[in-house]
C-alpha positions in Angstrom: 100.8 127.0 99.3 98.5 123.9 99.5 98.8 121.9 102.7 99.8 118.2 102.3 97.1 115.6 102.6 94.3 117.9 103.3 91.1 117.7 101.4 87.8 119.3 102.5 85.6 116.8 100.8 87.5 113.6 100.3 89.0 111.0 102.5 92.5 110.1 101.3 91.5 106.6 100.3 88.9 108.2 97.9 91.8 109.6 95.9 92.9 106.1 94.8 92.8 105.9 91.0 93.2 109.6 90.5 95.9 111.1 88.4 98.2 113.9 89.3 101.6 115.4 88.6 104.8 114.6 90.4 106.0 117.9 91.9 109.2 116.4 93.3 111.0 113.2 92.1 109.3 110.1 93.5 111.3 107.0 94.7 111.0 104.3 97.2 111.7 106.6 100.2 110.0 109.9 99.3 108.0 111.8 96.7 105.3 114.5 96.4 102.5 114.8 93.9 99.7 117.4 93.2 96.3 115.7 92.7 92.9 117.2 91.9 90.6 116.3 94.7 87.5 116.1 92.5 85.8 119.2 93.9 87.9 121.7 92.0 90.8 121.8 94.5 94.3 120.5 94.2 96.1 118.9 97.1 99.7 117.7 97.7 100.1 114.1 98.8 103.2 112.2 99.9 103.9 109.2 97.7 106.4 106.4 96.9 107.0 103.9 94.1 106.7 100.2 94.9 109.7 98.0 95.6 111.6 97.3 92.4 109.9 100.1 90.5 111.9 102.9 88.7 111.9 106.4 90.2 109.6 109.0 88.7 110.8 112.4 87.6 109.2 115.6 88.7 106.5 116.8 86.2 105.5 113.2 85.1 101.9 112.2 85.3 101.2 109.6 88.0 98.3 107.5 89.2 97.6 106.9 92.8 97.5 103.1 93.2 97.0 102.4 96.9 97.2 104.2 100.3 99.5 103.2 103.1 97.5 104.4 106.2 100.4 103.7 108.6 102.9 105.8 106.6 100.2 108.2 105.3 101.4 108.1 101.7 100.3 106.7 98.4 102.0 104.2 96.2 102.1 105.6 92.7 103.1 104.6 89.1 103.8 106.8 86.1 101.4 106.5 83.2 104.3 105.0 81.2 104.9 102.3 83.8 101.2 101.5 83.8 101.1 101.3 80.0 104.2 99.1 79.9 102.7 96.7 82.5 99.4 96.5 80.6 101.2 95.8 77.3 103.3 93.1 79.0 100.2 91.5 80.4 98.4 91.5 77.0 101.4 90.0 75.2 102.2 87.4 77.9 
């Protein structure tokens, strides 16, 4: 068992931009991902998708986009959502 939101060498905001794996489905109200903390450890972080974003299935790769300090969770997007957004921006 790895405790949620505990890292021995990183502040939570330092995890922004890291990729991890959804270990539970992630939607606008709840989710959980496992992320490498950069020092060889893996931690579990609470996460959500942004308003209007599709839910993310367990086992999908996600990227931590920003940290909500008040709620103590990360907003995330799946790699597919990120690729789609970049493609739409390029072709716009």
